[in-house]
C-alpha positions as CSV (number, residue, x, y, z in Angstrom):
1,M,138.4,14.8,68.2
2,L,140.4,18.1,68.1
3,T,139.4,20.2,65.1
4,L,142.2,20.3,62.4
5,K,142.0,24.2,62.4
6,Y,142.6,24.3,66.1
7,I,145.6,22.1,65.7
8,T,147.2,23.9,62.8
9,E,146.7,27.4,64.3
10,N,147.8,26.5,67.8
11,T,150.4,23.9,67.3
12,E,152.7,24.6,70.2
13,E,149.9,25.2,72.6
14,V,148.5,21.8,71.6
15,I,151.6,20.0,72.4
16,K,152.2,21.9,75.6
17,R,148.6,21.2,77.0
18,L,148.7,17.6,75.9
19,A,151.7,17.0,78.1
20,K,149.6,17.4,81.1
21,K,147.8,14.3,79.9
22,H,151.2,12.7,79.5
23,F,150.8,12.6,75.7
24,H,154.2,13.5,74.4
25,D,154.1,12.7,70.7
26,A,154.9,16.1,69.3
27,E,156.0,14.3,66.1
28,M,152.3,13.2,65.6
29,I,151.1,16.6,66.1
30,N,153.7,18.1,63.7
31,N,152.9,15.3,61.1
32,I,149.3,16.5,61.2
33,V,150.3,20.1,60.5
34,E,152.5,18.9,57.6
35,L,149.8,16.7,56.2
36,D,147.4,19.4,56.2
37,E,149.7,21.7,54.4
38,R,150.1,19.0,51.8
39,R,146.4,18.5,51.5
40,K,145.9,22.3,50.9
41,I,148.6,22.3,48.2
42,T,147.2,19.2,46.5
43,Q,143.7,20.6,46.8
44,T,144.9,24.0,45.1
45,A,146.7,22.2,42.3
46,A,143.6,20.0,41.6
47,D,141.3,23.1,41.6
48,N,143.6,24.9,39.2
49,F,143.6,22.1,36.8
50,A,139.8,21.8,37.3
51,A,139.4,25.4,36.3
52,E,141.6,25.1,33.3
53,L,139.7,22.0,32.1
54,N,136.4,23.9,32.5
55,T,137.7,26.8,30.5
56,I,139.0,24.5,27.6
57,S,135.8,22.5,27.6
58,K,133.7,25.6,26.9
59,E,136.2,26.6,24.2
60,I,135.9,23.4,22.4
61,G,132.3,23.8,21.4
62,M,133.1,27.3,20.1
63,L,136.1,25.9,18.0
64,F,133.8,23.3,16.4
65,K,131.3,25.8,15.5
66,Q,133.8,28.0,13.9
67,G,135.0,25.1,11.9
68,K,138.4,25.0,13.6
69,Q,138.4,21.2,13.8
70,A,142.2,20.6,14.3
71,E,142.3,23.1,17.2
72,A,139.1,21.6,18.8
73,N,140.7,18.2,18.7
74,E,144.0,19.5,20.0
75,A,141.9,21.0,23.0
76,K,140.1,17.8,23.5
77,E,143.5,16.1,24.0
78,Q,144.4,18.7,26.5
79,T,141.3,17.9,28.5
80,V,142.3,14.3,28.7
81,V,145.6,15.1,30.3
82,L,143.8,17.6,32.6
83,K,141.3,15.1,33.7
84,E,144.0,12.5,34.3
85,N,145.9,15.2,36.5
86,V,142.7,16.1,38.4
87,S,142.0,12.4,39.1
88,K,145.5,11.7,40.4
89,L,145.5,14.7,42.6
90,T,142.1,13.8,43.9
91,E,143.2,10.4,44.8
92,Q,146.4,11.9,46.5
93,R,144.2,14.3,48.6
94,E,141.9,11.5,49.6
95,E,144.9,9.4,50.7
96,I,146.3,12.5,52.6
97,E,142.9,13.0,54.3
98,R,142.7,9.2,55.3
99,K,146.2,9.6,56.9
100,L,145.2,12.8,58.6
101,N,142.1,11.2,60.1
102,D,144.0,8.2,61.3
103,L,146.2,10.6,63.2
104,L,143.5,12.9,64.5
105,V,141.8,10.1,66.1
106,Q,144.8,9.1,68.1
107,V,145.2,12.7,69.7
108,P,143.4,13.0,73.1
109,N,141.3,15.9,74.1
110,L,143.0,18.9,75.6
111,P,142.7,19.1,79.4
112,H,141.0,22.2,81.0
113,D,143.4,24.7,82.5
114,S,141.9,23.7,86.1
115,V,143.1,20.0,85.6
116,P,145.9,19.2,88.1
117,E,149.2,17.9,87.3
118,G,149.8,14.1,88.1
119,K,150.3,10.8,86.6
120,Q,148.0,8.5,88.6
121,A,144.9,8.3,91.0
122,E,147.0,9.3,94.0
123,D,147.6,12.7,92.5
124,N,143.9,13.4,92.1
125,V,142.6,16.4,94.2
126,V,139.8,16.0,96.7
127,E,137.4,18.9,96.1
128,R,135.0,18.3,98.9
129,S,133.5,15.6,101.1
130,G,130.6,14.8,103.2
131,G,128.5,12.1,105.1
132,E,129.0,10.2,108.2
133,F,131.5,7.3,108.5
134,P,129.6,4.3,109.9
135,K,130.8,2.5,113.0
136,L,130.5,-1.2,112.2
137,F,129.9,-3.8,114.9
138,D,132.4,-6.5,115.7
139,G,132.0,-9.4,113.1
140,A,131.0,-7.0,110.2
141,V,131.9,-8.5,106.8
142,P,132.4,-7.2,103.3
143,H,129.5,-7.3,100.8
144,W,130.3,-10.5,99.0
145,E,129.8,-12.4,102.3
146,L,126.5,-10.4,103.0
147,A,125.3,-11.3,99.6
148,K,125.7,-15.0,100.3
149,K,124.4,-14.8,103.9
150,Y,121.3,-13.2,102.9
151,D,121.0,-15.0,99.4
152,L,121.0,-11.5,97.6
153,I,123.7,-12.1,94.8
154,D,125.0,-15.4,93.5
155,F,128.5,-14.9,92.0
156,E,129.1,-18.6,91.4
157,L,125.9,-19.1,89.5
158,G,126.8,-16.2,87.3
159,V,130.2,-18.0,86.6
160,K,128.2,-21.1,85.6
161,I,125.8,-19.4,83.3
162,T,128.3,-17.0,81.7
163,G,131.6,-16.4,83.4
164,S,133.3,-14.4,86.1
165,G,132.0,-10.8,86.4
166,F,128.3,-11.5,85.6
167,P,126.5,-11.9,88.9
168,V,122.9,-13.2,89.4
169,Y,120.8,-11.0,91.6
170,K,118.1,-13.0,93.6
171,G,115.2,-11.9,95.8
172,K,115.7,-8.7,97.9
173,G,119.0,-8.3,95.9
174,A,117.1,-8.1,92.7
175,R,114.5,-5.7,94.2
176,L,117.3,-3.6,95.5
177,Q,118.7,-3.2,92.0
178,R,115.3,-2.3,90.6
179,A,114.6,0.1,93.4
180,L,117.9,2.0,92.9
181,I,117.3,2.1,89.1
182,N,113.8,3.7,89.7
183,F,115.2,5.9,92.3
184,F,117.9,7.3,90.2
185,L,115.6,7.8,87.2
186,D,112.9,9.6,89.2
187,N,115.5,11.9,90.7
188,A,116.8,12.8,87.2
189,R,113.3,13.4,85.9
190,D,112.7,15.7,88.8
191,A,116.0,17.5,88.0
192,G,114.7,18.3,84.5
193,Y,116.3,15.3,82.5
194,L,114.2,13.7,79.8
195,E,114.2,9.8,80.1
196,V,115.1,7.8,77.0
197,Q,115.5,4.2,76.5
198,P,118.3,3.3,74.1
199,P,119.4,0.2,72.4
200,Y,122.2,-1.8,74.3
201,V,124.1,-2.4,71.0
202,V,125.5,0.3,68.7
203,N,127.0,0.4,65.2
204,A,130.6,1.5,64.6
205,A,129.8,5.1,63.7
206,S,128.1,5.5,67.1
207,G,131.2,4.0,69.0
208,Y,133.5,6.3,66.8
209,G,131.3,9.4,67.6
210,T,131.7,9.4,71.3
211,G,135.4,8.2,71.2
212,Q,135.0,4.6,72.3
213,L,136.5,3.5,68.8
214,P,139.2,3.0,67.9
215,D,139.1,0.7,70.9
216,K,142.8,0.7,71.8
217,E,142.3,-1.0,75.1
218,G,140.0,-3.7,73.9
219,Q,137.2,-3.0,76.4
220,M,134.3,-3.3,74.2
221,Y,132.4,-6.5,73.4
222,H,132.1,-6.9,69.6
223,A,129.6,-8.9,67.8
224,E,131.6,-9.4,64.7
225,L,129.1,-11.1,62.5
226,D,126.9,-8.0,62.6
227,D,129.7,-5.5,63.4
228,L,127.8,-4.2,66.4
229,Y,129.2,-3.3,69.9
230,L,127.6,-3.9,73.3
231,I,127.6,-0.5,74.9
232,P,130.0,0.2,77.8
233,T,127.5,2.9,78.9
234,S,124.4,4.6,77.8
235,E,126.2,7.7,77.1
236,V,127.2,6.2,73.7
237,P,123.6,5.7,72.3
238,V,122.1,8.7,74.0
239,T,124.9,11.1,72.9
240,N,124.6,9.6,69.4
241,I,121.0,10.7,69.2
242,Y,122.6,14.1,68.2
243,R,125.0,12.8,65.6
244,D,124.7,14.8,62.3
245,V,122.2,17.1,63.9
246,I,121.9,20.9,63.9
247,L,120.2,22.2,67.2
248,N,118.8,25.5,67.8
249,E,120.6,27.7,70.6
250,E,117.3,28.2,72.3
251,D,116.7,24.4,72.8
252,L,120.1,24.2,74.8
253,P,120.9,22.7,77.2
254,I,119.4,19.4,76.2
255,K,119.2,17.1,79.2
256,N,118.7,13.3,78.9
257,T,118.8,10.4,81.3
258,A,118.8,6.7,80.5
259,Y,119.1,3.4,82.4
260,S,121.0,0.7,80.6
261,A,123.0,-2.5,81.5
262,C,126.5,-1.7,80.6
263,F,129.2,-4.2,79.2
264,R,132.9,-3.9,79.6
265,R,135.5,-6.6,79.1
266,E,137.8,-5.0,81.7
267,A,140.8,-6.7,80.3
268,G,143.7,-7.1,82.7
269,S,141.4,-6.7,85.9
270,Y,142.4,-9.0,88.6
271,G,143.3,-9.2,92.4
272,K,141.4,-8.2,95.7
273,D,140.3,-4.9,94.3
274,V,138.0,-6.6,91.7
275,R,136.2,-9.0,94.2
276,G,132.6,-9.2,94.5
277,L,130.8,-6.1,93.0
278,N,134.0,-4.1,92.7
279,R,134.5,-4.7,89.1
280,L,132.1,-6.4,86.8
281,H,131.7,-7.2,83.1
282,Q,127.9,-6.4,83.1
283,F,126.4,-3.9,85.5
284,D,123.5,-1.6,85.7
285,K,123.8,2.3,85.5
286,V,121.7,5.4,85.2
287,E,123.5,8.1,83.1
288,I,122.8,11.7,82.6
289,V,123.9,13.5,79.3
290,R,123.8,17.2,78.3
291,I,124.4,18.9,75.1
292,D,125.1,22.8,75.7
293,T,126.9,25.8,74.2
294,P,130.6,26.3,74.8
295,E,129.8,29.5,76.9
296,N,127.5,27.6,79.3
297,S,129.0,24.1,79.4
298,Y,131.0,24.6,82.6
299,N,128.0,25.9,84.3
300,S,126.3,22.7,83.3
301,L,129.1,20.6,84.6
302,K,128.8,22.3,88.1
303,E,125.0,21.6,88.0
304,M,125.8,17.8,87.2
305,V,128.3,17.6,89.9
306,D,126.0,19.1,92.5
307,Y,123.1,16.9,91.4
308,V,125.1,13.7,91.7
309,Q,126.1,14.9,95.2
310,T,122.4,15.1,96.2
311,L,122.0,11.4,95.3
312,V,124.9,10.0,97.4
313,E,123.6,12.3,100.4
314,K,120.1,10.8,100.0
315,L,121.6,7.3,100.1
316,E,123.3,8.5,103.4
317,L,126.8,7.3,102.2
318,P,130.1,8.9,103.1
319,W,131.3,10.6,99.9
320,R,134.0,12.6,98.3
321,I,134.5,14.3,95.0
322,L,138.0,14.2,93.2
323,R,139.1,16.4,90.5
324,L,141.0,14.1,88.3
325,C,144.7,14.7,87.4
326,G,145.9,14.9,83.8
327,G,147.4,11.2,84.0
328,D,144.1,9.8,85.3
329,M,141.6,11.3,82.9
330,S,139.9,9.5,80.0
331,F,141.2,10.0,76.5
332,T,138.1,12.2,75.5
333,S,137.6,14.3,78.7
334,A,138.6,18.0,79.1
335,L,137.7,18.0,82.8
336,T,136.5,15.1,85.0
337,F,135.1,14.9,88.6
338,D,134.9,11.4,90.2
339,F,132.5,10.6,93.0
340,E,133.7,8.0,95.6
341,V,131.8,6.4,98.4
342,Y,133.3,4.8,101.5
343,S,133.0,1.0,101.9
344,A,133.3,0.5,105.6
345,A,134.0,-3.2,105.6
346,Q,136.5,-3.0,103.0
347,E,137.9,0.1,104.5
348,R,138.4,1.7,101.1
349,W,136.8,4.2,98.7
350,L,134.9,3.2,95.7
351,E,134.4,5.1,92.6
352,V,130.7,5.3,91.8
353,S,130.5,8.2,89.3
354,S,132.5,10.1,86.7
355,V,131.1,13.6,85.5
356,S,132.9,15.0,82.6
357,N,132.9,17.9,80.1
358,F,134.2,16.9,76.7
359,E,133.9,20.3,75.3
360,S,133.7,20.0,71.4
361,Y,135.9,16.8,71.3
362,Q,133.0,14.4,70.8
363,A,130.8,17.0,69.1
364,N,133.5,17.3,66.2
365,R,133.3,13.6,65.7
366,L,129.4,13.5,65.9
367,K,129.1,16.6,63.8
368,C,126.8,17.8,66.5
369,R,126.2,21.6,66.0
370,Y,123.9,24.4,66.9
371,R,122.7,27.5,65.2
372,G,123.1,30.8,67.2
373,N,120.1,32.8,67.9
374,E,121.6,36.0,66.6
375,S,124.6,35.1,64.3
376,K,122.7,32.2,62.7
377,K,125.9,30.6,62.3
378,T,126.4,27.0,63.2
379,E,129.0,26.0,65.8
380,L,130.1,22.7,67.4
381,C,128.1,22.0,70.7
382,H,129.8,20.8,73.9
383,T,128.9,17.4,75.3
384,L,128.9,16.3,78.9
385,N,127.8,13.2,80.8
386,G,127.9,11.5,84.2
387,S,126.9,8.4,86.1
388,A,123.9,9.0,88.2
389,L,124.7,6.4,89.4
390,A,126.5,3.2,88.7
391,L,125.0,0.4,90.9
392,P,127.6,-2.2,91.7
393,R,129.7,-0.2,94.2
394,I,126.7,1.8,95.4
395,V,125.1,-1.7,96.3
396,A,128.5,-2.7,97.9
397,A,128.7,0.2,100.1
398,L,125.0,0.2,101.0
399,L,125.2,-3.4,102.1
400,E,128.4,-3.0,104.1
401,N,127.7,0.4,105.7
402,N,124.1,-0.5,106.8
403,Q,124.7,-3.9,108.2
404,T,123.7,-4.6,111.8
405,P,123.5,-7.7,114.0
406,E,119.8,-7.9,113.0
407,G,120.2,-7.5,109.2
408,I,120.8,-4.7,106.6
409,R,119.2,-1.5,107.0
410,I,117.7,0.3,103.9
411,P,118.2,4.1,103.7
412,K,114.9,6.1,104.3
413,A,115.0,7.5,100.7
414,L,114.9,4.0,99.1
415,V,112.2,2.3,101.4
416,P,109.4,3.5,99.1
417,Y,111.2,1.9,96.2
418,T,112.2,-1.4,97.9
419,G,109.0,-1.9,99.8
420,F,111.0,-3.2,102.8
421,E,113.1,-1.4,105.5
422,M,115.4,-4.3,106.4
423,I,117.2,-7.2,104.7
424,N,117.2,-10.2,107.2
């Protein structure tokens, strides 16, 4: 979340910049400033009473030693009143702080200056693109028909076992999944990312730390009995490794990668755009996470975007990179680049990755800091993450774009991982 100090010292700027994200609640921002002023006043009054209490408490002993019992008893009565005042003011301050925090977590991250104006996906800006568009033969079909034809993915069986959005991968379909996961992890390792294997469920503190909680859109699966949440992405547990941690500047940037299954309720998702692998409740993804200094985080963001580009190029997929407009960005992001690949049989672009810089927004929640080499002062880190890559739509595009009358061709870079060149 935004720091209270930044909001109170730059109130008008915060209101103006948040408007690019179509957050127009200036009243909330002003309430935060007002509550902070009340908090300071209440704290000052409590401190003054506490100081007076401390002074009188020291005098009482001296008065008893001097035999001035009446004055000592009178002073003791004063301390009772002062203690009550301190207690009441402390309660008031704590209540103000609770209200402050409730408001602060509702304020989105500030968009970077380079974020374009816009309300929806159509307003995103294409940064660059590449790859060759495939020319499909007559009779080419979308991936859900290919999955059935070659017995790769059983959507109906997933419905039987669990429900819609939980497919069952079979045979070469399952091997293709495993091949992609290993391919992405190996590439991340070669790019300097340390692999970690995180839990698939997290506690509320972890969800809060990366901004998934409070879950306003109801996208997370919640195991209420244990108060644990199924992860929507491994970003959550991996970034929380650094919650309540002070890092050394020389150790930055920290680069982690992780594979995990991901779970999202995708409430309200329906229609032709969610058919097959286009939108699932459970899917596989390899994530990359970076922790860096504010001065270097945008260099890190560029490196991450360039790295994800190498993956879609190796998979021989037509791709494009979008700079998201203010209205299409996530609540926590300062700047996001989306990767899309072209799905030839569906004749549409499919999002396969989001690469974002959150600046200090997550780090402030996480209390993730670093100690400077020279100043020795602690400052908030910047956190970044990206999909590298999410599997479902990658699989959809691979199946559709590489279909031939003889079967489905596997890209050369994947053959050492699949162990086969064709699906037929």
